[in-house]
N, C-alpha and C positions, 0 to 999 in steps of 0.2 A: 603340562607335565614335562619334566626334564628327563634326560636319558638316565641319570642316576636313580630317579624315582621309579622309572620303569624297571630297571635292573633289580631294585629292592623288592618290587612286587613279585618278580619271577623267582627270587630266592626264598620267598615265603613257602610254607607248606602248601601242597596242592589245593586243598579245600579252601584255605584262606585266600589264595591267589585267585581261584575261580570266583569266589564271592565278591572280591574286590573288582575284578574285571566286569562281572555282571552288573554291579552297581554303577560303574562308569558307563556301561552300555545303556542303562535306563536313563541316566542323565542326558546322554546324547540324543535319545529318542524324544525326551521331553523338550529339549532345545529345538529339534527339528519341527515338532508340532507347534511350538511357540513361534517359530519363524514363519510357519504357514499361516498363522493368524494375524501377522503384521500386515497392515494395509500396504498395497503396492505403491501408493503415493508417498509413503514415508521413506526416508533415505535408507533405513535398515531393511526395508522390504523390497527395495528396487533391485533389479538385476545388475550385477557389476558390469562396468563398461567393457572389460576384457572378455566377458561371456556373451555379449550381445552379438547378434548376427550382423555382418557388414551390410550397410544400406545399399540400395540399388544405385547403380551408376546413373549419372545425369544423361538424359537423352539429348539435351540441348546444352550448349555452352552457356555459362552464366553471363549476364550483362544484357545490354540492349540488342535488339535485332539489327540486322544490316539495313542501312538506309535510314535508320532512326536519327532524327536531328540531335546533334550533340548538346550536352549540357555542361555548363561551366559556371563559376562564380561570377555574379553580376558585377559590372564596374561600379565603383562607389559613386554616390550622388554628390558627395562633398569631398573636395581635395584641400587638405590643410597646407601642404608644402609642395614645391616643385623643384626638381633638380635636373640639370642637364649634364650629360656625360659625353665628353669629347676625347679625342686621341690626337697626339702630336706625332707619334711614330707607331709603326706596326709592332704589336706585342710579340711577334714571332721572329721577323728578320730585322726589326728596328729601323726600317726605311722611313724616311720622312713622308708624311701624308699631307695632302692638300685639303680642299674643302670637302665636307661630307656629301655623299651622293644620295643618301636615303636616311630615313629615321623611322622609328616606331615607338610607341608608348607602352609602358608597363606600369601597372599599379600594384603597390605593395602596402598591405594593411598590417600594422604592428601596434603594439602597446608601448608608449614611451615610459621611461623610468618614472616610478611613482614614489613619492616621499610623503610621510604624514604631514598634514596641514593643521597647524595650531592657530586657533582663532581666540583672541582675547575679547571677551564680552564685558563691556562696561554697562552696568544696569543702573539706571538713574531712578531714584525714588521721588515721588511727587506728593505734596501735601494736598489732601482733599478737604476743602473747607466744609463740605457737607457732612462727610463721614468722620471728620476730625482725626484722620489717620493717614499714615504714609502708604502709598500704593506703588507697586512696581510692575513693569511690563512682563508678560509671560515669556518663558524661554522654551522652545520646542525642539531645539537641536540636540538635546541630550536629556537623560533622565535626571531627576533632582539629585544633587550632591554627587554627580558622576562626571568624570573627565573624558569618558569614552563617548564618542558621538553615536547617534542612532544608526547612521549608515554602516559603520564598521560592525556594530552589534548585530544588526539584522542580516548583513551579508554572512557573517560567521555563524549565526544561528541557522541560516539556510544551509550552509555547508555541513554543519553538524547534525541537525535534526532531520533534514530531508535528504541531503546527498549521502550522508553517512560517514563523513570524515571524522576521525577521532580528534579530541580536544588538543592533544599534544601535537598532532600533525598540523592543525590549524595554527597553533602558536609558531611552529617552524615555518609555515608558509608566510605568515605575517612578518616574521623576522628576516627571512631570506629575501623576499621580493620587495617588501615595502618598508623595511627597517622600522617596523612597528613593534615595540616592546610591550608585552603583556603576559601575565602569568596565567596558567590554566585555571587556577582557583578563582582569580579575579574575573576572568572571562565567564566562567560558569555561573558565578554569583550575579554578574550583570545580566546574563540571559534570564535567570529566574526572576529578577526584578522587572525586566522588560515584559516577561510573560504576565506578571501581575498587572501591568499597565494595559496589556492587550486583552485581558480576560473579558471585558464587556463585549468586544468584537466576537470572541469565541462563544460567549453566551448567546449572542444574536444568531450565530450560525445554528446553534442548538435549537433555538425557537423556530427558525425557518425550516429546519429539518422536519419538525412536527407537522408542518402544513403542506408538505410536498404530496403530489398525487401518487408517485411511484417511488418506493424507497428500498434500497438493498441493504442488507445487514449481514455481518460476518464477525468472527472473533478468532483470535489466535493467542498462543502463549506469550507471556512477557515475564521479566524478572525485575524485582525491586530489592536491591541489597541481597540478592541470592534467593529470595523467596518467590514462589510462583504467584504471578498475577495474570491478568488477561487484558489484551488490547482489543477493544471493540471498535468496529467501524460501521457507521451509518452514513450512507452516501446516496445522493440523488444525482440528477443529470449535471447540475452546476455547483453542487455543494458536497462537502465531505466533513464529517464530524467524528473525531476520534475520542475515545474515553479509555483510560487505564484504570482498572479496578481490581481489587482482590477477588471479587466474586465473578463467577461465570454463570450465575443464575438469573432468574427473572427480575430481581430488584433493579438491576442495571437497565434492563429493557424498559421497565415501568418508569424509572426515573427519567429516561431520555424521551420516550414516546408517550408516556402516560398510560392509563388503563385502557384507553380506546384510541387507536390510530385511524384517522379518517381516510387514509389512502390504501394502496395495495403494497403489501410487504413481501419482498422476495427474499427468501432465506433458505437455510438447509433444514435438516430434521431435528436440530438440537431442541430439547424440551423447553428451554427458557422462552422461546418464541411462542409457545402454546399458551402462556399465561396471560397474554393480552388479547383484547378483541380488536379486530381490524375490519375495514370494509371488505377486504379479501386478502388471501395469502396465496403465494405461488411458491411451491417447494421446488428446489433445484433438481433438475434432471441429472446433472453431472454427478452429484453426490450419490444418487440412487444407482446410476450406472457403475460408479466406482465400487459401491458395495457389492454389486453383482460380480464384478471382476475379482474382488477379493474372495468371494465364496467359490468362484471357479477353481481356485488353486487347491482347495481342500475337498470339494464335493464334486464327484463325477457320476452321481446317480442319474437314472433316466428321468425321474420325476423332476429333479432340479433342472436338467437340460431343457425339457419340454416347457416348464414354467418360465425359465429365463428367456427362451426364444419368443414366447407369446408376449411377455412383458416388454422386451426390447422392441418388438415389432409395433406394439401399441404406442410406445413413447415416440418412436420415429415417425409413425403415421401422423401423430398429433403435430409434430414439428413440421412435417411436410405440408400438412393442411394449413398451418399458420402462414407459411411462405406464399400460399396461393389464395390468401384471404381476399385480396383486392381483385383477383381474376375471376373468382367464382361468384355466381349470383347469390343473393342473400338466402334464398330458400335452400339452395344446394349446400351452401356452407353450413347452415343450421342443421340440416339433415345429417350431414357427415359428422358434425360435432356431437350430436346426440348419439350417433352410432358409437363414437369413442367412449362416451359415458356408459353405454350399455355393455361394451366389451370389458370395461373396467369392473363393472358390477359382476359380470360372469366370471371374471378372473378371481374376484374376491371370495365368491361362494364356493370355489373349488376346494375340496378337502384332500389333503395329501399327507402321506406318512412322513415325508421328509421334513425334518425340523427347520431347515433353512427356508424352505418354501413357506411353511406356516409362519415363520418369523417375518418374512417379507410381506405376506398377506395381511398380517396384523397391522403393519405399517401402512399398507395401502388402504385398509378400512379406516384407520385412525385419521388419515389425511385424504379421504376420498374426494372431498370438495376442493382440494387445494393443488390438484395436478394440472388441470386444464384452465386455470384462471387466465393464462396468456391468450386463450382463444376468445375470452369474454371482453377483455380490455385492451385497448391499443397501448403501445409503448411498454408493454410488459413482456419480459423475456422468460422462457422456460429455464434459463440458466442464471446462476448468481454470479456471472462473470464480472459484472461491473464492480461489485464489492471485492472480489478476489483481486482485481487489478489495482484497486486503491490500496489494499493491504499488502500488496506484493513488495513495495518499496520498503516499508518498515520491517518486513520479514527478512529482506536481504541485508539491511543495515543493522539489525539488532545484534548480530555477532560482532560487528566492528565497534559499535558504540557501547557494548556490554550493558545495554538497557540503562537502568537508573539506580542511584544509591539512596534516594529518599522519596517520600510521597510527594513532596513539593516539587522536586525535580521531575518526577513522572508527570505531574499535572502540567508543568511547563512544556514538557515534551509533547503532550497531547495538544496543547494550545498551538504551538508552532506548526505541528504537522497539519492540523485542521486549517489554519490560515494559509499556509503555503499551497496545500493541495487544492483548496477551494479556489484560490486565485488561478492556478493552472487550469482547472476545469472551466473557468470563465474566460480563458484565453488571455489572461493578464500576466504581467511580470510579477512573480511572487514577492520579490524583494521590494520593488517600487510600491506595490499595493500595500504591503505590510508597513513600509515606511510612512505612507500617507495615513494609514490607520493609527500608527503610533503617535504621530504629530497631533492628530485630531484628539486622541485620548489625553495626551499631555496638556493640550490647551484647555480641554474641558475640566481636567483635574485642577489645574491652577486657577481657573476662573471660579470653580466651585469652592476651592480653598479660600480664595479672597473673599467670596461672599459669606462664608461661614465666619471668617474673622470679623468682617464688618457687622454681621448680625450679632456677634458676641459683644 
């Protein structure tokens, strides 16, 4: 409201002014209630930085302790050039100098000037007397009918789809440092064609995901040409599989994992994961604790506080018991584990008048067999942190990349993210690994194409 609008309200008859002011007050109250319902993990529900209490001062100075051995960059194993630096006169007083009295070595690592390298490929055709046709050797350095090499395509795809650099900034980088002239549209189209070539590798990751023993799953919002879609992440210890789809429902989960998943699925409480059968499921403790923190902002009743305290203590006792799993005897561990199940049942049968307590109890009853799965199976965490970490990079970069403009581009985005992140989880160079996969797929494609021509 502006100052002139406020003055106009005051100039109205008293009854009309009172009604107008009361209406504004009701809107303000509704807004405050709405803010109280916003999750504290959302930016709109977080406490502003200028309202937060200052943190505690450090008791110790940052850095290594006194007496700790120093760390520095290791000397390079390979030396490409050697230079000697001598003086004939003093740089200060210009006196003549004699022979050097001492010397030391210094290593400088730098990148030399890089210019595009153009290779002319002469492809010879040979007459096959058996097939009665001309055959040509396969080319794996570039996509068919493309002048851009695979190395530049995969490197720029890594910068865009995984690092998060915008297409125009990549074009500027190529032109400024490497004198490489390419248009944003041509680069984007080349990425999509490359993704089509790498799709079999992406499909193989999806097949391997189905056979993992422990799998984490999560989803977040995405945009395609301004319309809401969803980015799904299914990740294991060494694999990561991304899917971009318009649906946030169970059809996506069934399409990726099937109707029955043979392993342990770690996920949140989203209903889409309830529609498939698994060996076991582990619901994320962090999502439940976040829900409790959200209710704390609006509910101060005694029933809620007592219930929240018992539930948090139960969850933390389960986590502490898991950390001592190898220390305790099998009989003691089993007895304490069964005690946790008994406490959960007692918590579920409690009847309270508080609506938030009843709502959480319904959730506990619905997933009563899915809270302590991490105590039954090794390598299962009570938190869905692994999936959250894999999806963190796309969440950070989606504002920079503005997501996608078409379904085909979104599919290419999912393919590149899956290949790059899976290579990183395996401890491999994502660019080199993807380059190797691309060359393999191009070779198989051209051999298959030749075979089809010969068969025809």
